[in-house]
VMD Tcl script that draws the C-alpha trace (Angstrom):
set ca {
  {90.48 83.55 79.88}
  {90.74 86.64 78.38}
  {86.98 87.58 78.71}
  {86.99 87.19 82.51}
  {90.31 88.49 83.21}
  {89.03 91.98 81.49}
  {85.83 92.18 83.59}
  {88.20 91.11 86.52}
  {89.79 94.19 85.81}
  {87.45 96.87 85.21}
  {86.10 95.62 88.72}
  {89.44 95.70 91.10}
  {90.10 98.80 88.93}
  {87.15 100.75 87.73}
  {87.85 103.50 85.66}
  {85.58 105.95 86.45}
  {85.37 105.79 90.93}
  {82.46 107.50 91.28}
  {79.44 109.68 89.50}
  {77.07 111.85 90.91}
  {73.17 111.27 90.85}
  {69.86 113.45 92.36}
  {67.26 111.69 93.37}
  {63.74 111.25 91.83}
  {61.97 110.98 95.14}
  {62.95 110.14 98.74}
  {64.00 107.33 100.18}
  {66.15 105.86 102.43}
  {69.53 103.97 101.76}
  {71.56 101.92 104.70}
  {69.54 103.80 107.22}
  {70.55 107.10 105.73}
  {67.32 109.21 104.29}
  {67.78 110.86 100.62}
  {65.72 113.80 100.20}
  {63.89 113.99 96.52}
  {66.24 116.73 94.51}
  {69.01 116.23 96.83}
  {72.77 115.01 94.83}
  {73.88 111.99 95.83}
  {77.45 110.38 94.38}
  {77.60 106.24 94.01}
  {81.01 104.85 94.91}
  {81.60 102.99 91.85}
  {85.17 101.78 93.15}
  {83.75 100.84 96.38}
  {80.85 99.22 95.01}
  {82.47 96.56 92.82}
  {84.88 95.11 96.48}
  {81.29 95.01 98.39}
  {81.96 91.60 100.39}
  {78.40 91.20 100.08}
  {78.65 90.65 96.59}
  {82.18 89.40 95.47}
  {83.66 87.14 97.63}
  {87.45 88.41 98.68}
  {87.00 91.66 97.04}
  {90.34 92.76 96.92}
  {92.28 90.35 95.42}
  {92.37 89.77 91.61}
  {91.14 86.97 90.38}
  {91.46 86.44 86.58}
  {89.28 83.18 86.42}
  {86.63 84.98 88.93}
  {83.05 84.30 86.53}
  {80.10 86.18 88.48}
  {81.56 88.99 88.00}
  {78.62 91.42 87.06}
  {80.37 94.84 88.46}
  {79.17 98.54 88.27}
  {82.46 99.48 86.20}
  {80.22 100.80 83.32}
  {77.26 101.90 85.28}
  {74.13 100.94 84.92}
  {70.46 101.21 83.82}
  {70.51 104.19 82.24}
  {73.06 105.58 82.93}
  {75.22 102.14 81.13}
  {77.98 103.56 79.16}
  {77.38 103.35 75.48}
  {80.76 102.32 74.47}
  {81.53 99.89 76.91}
  {81.38 97.10 74.06}
  {83.88 99.00 72.64}
  {85.91 99.50 75.72}
  {85.23 95.76 76.46}
  {87.27 94.49 73.08}
  {89.66 97.09 73.20}
  {90.80 95.56 76.56}
  {90.75 92.00 75.12}
  {92.60 93.06 71.95}
  {95.49 95.01 73.76}
  {95.87 92.26 76.68}
  {95.94 89.65 74.45}
  {97.89 90.78 71.85}
  {101.10 91.92 75.27}
  {100.95 88.65 76.63}
  {101.24 86.98 73.21}
  {103.93 88.76 71.75}
  {105.56 89.23 75.54}
  {104.90 85.78 77.28}
  {107.35 86.19 80.23}
  {105.93 90.05 80.45}
  {105.13 90.42 84.60}
  {105.31 94.09 86.11}
  {108.82 95.52 87.54}
  {107.74 97.01 90.35}
  {104.42 97.42 92.39}
  {105.24 100.55 93.41}
  {102.51 102.06 90.62}
  {101.74 106.10 90.20}
  {98.22 107.20 89.65}
  {97.14 110.01 87.85}
  {95.48 112.54 91.08}
  {92.08 112.87 90.03}
  {89.32 111.98 92.74}
  {86.99 110.25 89.70}
  {88.77 109.30 86.89}
  {91.61 106.15 87.68}
  {94.79 105.95 85.95}
  {98.72 104.94 85.92}
  {100.68 107.72 84.71}
  {103.18 104.60 84.03}
  {103.15 100.96 84.16}
  {106.64 99.57 85.17}
  {106.81 96.09 82.95}
  {109.87 93.93 82.75}
  {109.62 90.59 80.17}
}
mol new
graphics top color blue
foreach p $ca { graphics top sphere $p radius 0.5 }
foreach p [lrange $ca 0 end-1] q [lrange $ca 1 end] { graphics top cylinder $p $q radius 0.2 }
display resetview
């Protein structure tokens, strides 16, 4: 279950929240006209919570099977380090739950690092 859990953690709280791109051609998305050469900011974190793509998108579900999220980008901008990041997450989380099987969150009042593009915690209080 560790693989699906890591994918769900990535979808639920993507480490990269946004990415900037330049439109290659004129297009329209959701009724909004975008001109060739215009800078566009993609909100990856919001896309990972799209209710048209994910059922119960605001629910953390580590058993979620169909979990093709955008946390590592897409296409030519897909993160080259994604495979390593996934394996590292699987090793760390797997090791923690094996070593401390009763581990749980000590507090739900997380302290987030302020950065509009990158999502990361300052602290994560746990009890075991």
